[in-house]
Structures are given as C-alpha cells and as structure tokens.
N, C-alpha and C positions, 0 to 999 in steps of 0.2 A: 684469484678470481678467473682470469683468462684461461689458465690451464684447466680449469674446471668447466669451461664453456660458458662462463658468465662474463659479459662485457657491458659497458655502460652506454645508455642513450644520452645521459646528461651527467656531467661532472661539474660541481660548483666548488671553486677555490677562492673564497673571499678572504682577503688579508692574510694569506699564507705565503705567497710568492716571495715577499720581502724577507721572510723569516727563514728561508731555506738556504742552508750553506752550500748545497750542491745543486744549483739551479738547473743546469743542463740535464742532469739525471732526473730531476723532478718533472721537467717538461716532457722528456722522453717517456716517462712512466704514464703521463696523461695520455699520450698518443697510443701507448700500448693498451691501456684500459678502455679506450673509446671504441664503440662500434664503428663500422665503416661509415655510417651515416650520422654518428653521434656528434654532440656539441658539448664544449666545455666553456664555462664562463670563469674568467680570472679577474679578480679585482685587487687593485693595489694603489697606494698613494702615488700621485703623479709628480714626477721630478720638476716639471715646469713651474707650477705654483710654489713648490717648496723653495726653489731658488729665487724666483721673482718676488715672493712675498716674505722673505726672510724667515721661513718656517724652520729655523735651525733646532727648535726645541722638539721637533718630531724625529730628530736623529738620536737614536739611542741603541745600545749595543745588541739588543735582541734582533735588530734589523741587519741583514747581511747585504742588502742592496737597495738602491733608490733608483727607480726605473723611469726613463722616458718611454713613450710609446715606440719610438724609433728603436731603442735598444731591445725592448721586450719583443718586438716583431722579429728581430734577428735571432733572438734566443729561441723563440717559437719555431721559426723556420728550420733552425738547426736540429730541433727536436722532432721534426716531422709534422708540425702543425702550421696552419695558416690562419691569421686573424682576418675574419670577414666582416666584423663590425666593431665599433668602439663607441662608448658613450661616457660623458663626464658626469661625475657625481660630486656632491658637496662634502661627502664623508672625509674626515681627517684634514679638512682645509682644501680638498681637491683630490679626487681619486678618479681612476679610470676603470671601467668594466669592459673587458675585452672578450669578444665572442670568437671562439676558434673552432676549427674543424680539422680533421686529418687531411694532410696535403695529398696523400696518395689516393684516397677514395672519396673524400668529401666533395659534395657538389654544390654547396650553398654559395650563392653569388656574393662576391666581395662588394660591400657597400661603399658609397662615396665617402663616408665618414673616415674610412681608413686612410685614403689618400689625403683627405683634408687635414687630418691630424698630423700626418707625416710632414705635410707642407707647412703647417703652423709651427711645428717644432723646428723645422729647418729655418724659417724666417726668424724665429726667436734665437737661433744659434746654438741649440743644445749640443750640437756635434763639434762646437768650437771651444777653445780654451777661454776666449773672451767672455762667454756667457757666465762662466764660473769665477772669473778673476776678481770681481768686486764683491763677492759674497762675504768673505771674511770681514772686510771693512764695514759693510752694512750691519753685519751681526754684532760687531764691536760697538757700533753706534747705538744699536738697540739696547745693549747691555749698559752702556754708559748713561743713556737717557733714563733707564729704569733705576739705576743706582742713584743718580742725581735726584730723582723724584723721591726715593725712599729716604735719602739723607736729609732733604729739605723737610719732609714730613716729620722726621724725628726732631729736627731743630725747632720746628713749629709746635712740638708737643702733640702731634696728631697720631692717632692710633691706626695702624695699617694691619689688616688681616687679608687672607686670601680665601678663595672658594674653589673647591675641586682638587683633591689630592691625586691629580693625574700624572702619568709618566712624563708627559711633555712639560708639566709644571715643575717636576723634579729636575729635569734637565736645565730649565731656565734658572731655577734657584741656585743650583750648584755652579753653573757656568758664571753667574753673576756674583757668586760668593755671598749670597743672602743668608742671614742667620736670624734667630728669634729676636734679636735686638732691633731688627728692621721690619720684620713681618712677625707679628705676635703669635698667630695661629692660623691653621688652615681648616676650613669647615668642609666636611664631606658627609653625604647622606648614608654612605655605606657603613653599617655597624662593624664590618670586618676591618675597616681602617681606623675607626675611632679609638682613641686611647693609645695610639701608636705615634710614630714620628716620621716625618719626611726623611728618606735616606740621605745621609750626608749633611744636609742643612740642619737636621734635628729640630725642625719646627713641629710643634705638637699638632696632631690632627684631632679635631673635636667635632661634636655634633652641632646641629643648627641652633640649639638652645643657647649656646655660647654667643652666637651672633646677636641675638636679641638682648642678651644680658650685657654684653660688652659695648654694643653699638659703635663699631669702628667708624672712623671718619672716611676711610677708604677701604674698598674691598677689591683686591686684584683677582680677576677671573682668569684662572690658570688654563682651563680647557677652552681657549678662545674660539675654537671651532664650534662651540655650543653657545656662543655669545648671545645671540638673539633669544634663545630659549631661557638662558640664565638671567638675562636682564629682566625678562618678564617675571621670572621666579623670584628675583630679588628686588622687585619694585618697592617693597615695603621699607627698604633702607632709606628711601626719600623722606620718610616720616621723621627721622632724626637728622636729616641733612647729610646722610652718607652719600658717597659718590662711588661709582663703579669704574674700574681701571682695567684696560687690556694693554698688553705689551707688544704683541705680534700683530701686524707687521711693523708697527711703530707705536709709541706710547700714546694712549688716548684716554682721557678722563671725561666721564659724563655723569 
C-alpha cells in the first residue's frame, strides 16, 4: 500500500492484537501504514479484570498475549505510536479500546484518560508480582466450587445442561475435568456447532429444542460475559423450576 502511495487515515484493529505472535512487528506495521495525521484504534481484552475477576477461561492458546494498558503503551511507543485516548468496554468481560497516532507526526492531544488508566493499573499493582500471585489459588477455588456443585447435583438426581458452546466454556470444562456424566449437553443456536461435541470433554452440542424437551434443573451459562442477555433469553426455564448458573468470577445460582 504505502509503496504505491496509499496510506490510511484510519486503521481499526479489534481483537487482533492478542492473537499476533510478533506483536512488535505488528505495531510497527500500523505506524508504517498510517498517514502522518492518521488514527488507529486497537481493541483487546484488559488484563486487569481478567486477573481480578478470575477470568481464566478466557485464556486459550490462540491468544499470544494478555495486555495491561501499561504494557500496551510501551509496545506502542517502541513501534512509533502514541496512545492519546483509551476507553473501557464491556466486551469479553472487560476490554480496552486504545486510540493511537504516529509519534513522529501526530498532533492529537493526549487525553487525561491515558494517565488515569496508567495510574489505576499502578495502584492495582499490575507491574508487581503480588498482583498475580494469588491468581492460581482463586482459579482452583472456582474449579472446586463448580465440581462440588455438579457432583451434588448428580447425587440429588438433578439434570445439568449448559448453554453456549463458547471457547471460554470449553476451557472451563476441560480445566475442571467435566464430562457428559456431569453436564448432559450444551445448547447452542449455531447450526454449525449442533450435532458436534465440545472438544476434549466430548459433551454433545444440541439445538434449543433439546432444552424444552429435557427441562434440565440447572443450566450453566458458559459465555458469562453475555449473562444479562442470556438470562432474559432463558427466562422461560422458570416455568419448570429451572435455575441458571454462572461459574465466573464465582459460582452463582439464580
């Protein structure tokens, strides 16, 4: 593009930065592609809520990095870019959208939000080992609570299903060692997933008709980041006394 005299006024990179194996090269390429007055927006899951809210199920191997704003700002600076604004989004349980310009030619004023986010992360301790030290213990507690719930449900002859064959749900099921004896099936609206199985756990993925036919006692919402939307969507389960369950950041039954 640039060698042909074409450069960009705007580059949008939503949920790609965490997937890039060579992050420094990627950022430098954005700087190369931008016009001198151009803007890029980069969106990625935020490390701060990931750790604080036990979002371990968002850690899967297609992601190469999990970024704080502090770390992202340093990477951008090394690549010739300056973050001039940042906003928080609810996506994926908490994401950041960072607005950047070229450092050498960009003229956009750096907003207060940049310094405020850096300060907030510093107070939380994201640059210290102590911020991460208790993460594994909290993750293990979430797993143990989930397994205890499933085992009690089986002992009480209760039927447990799940909703949403999401990547994060697959991480949870495999980490906890859940199999079809504990969760009978997973409902998903996508025809591309129906008739298949959750990888590793081998839990069958079915359509929504199975939900009405089986009338499970408990439905585990796997994409917890869509909890409010799915609770409204699954309101009809109350008709047979079914209850909705979320596991992250801690076990909740409602």
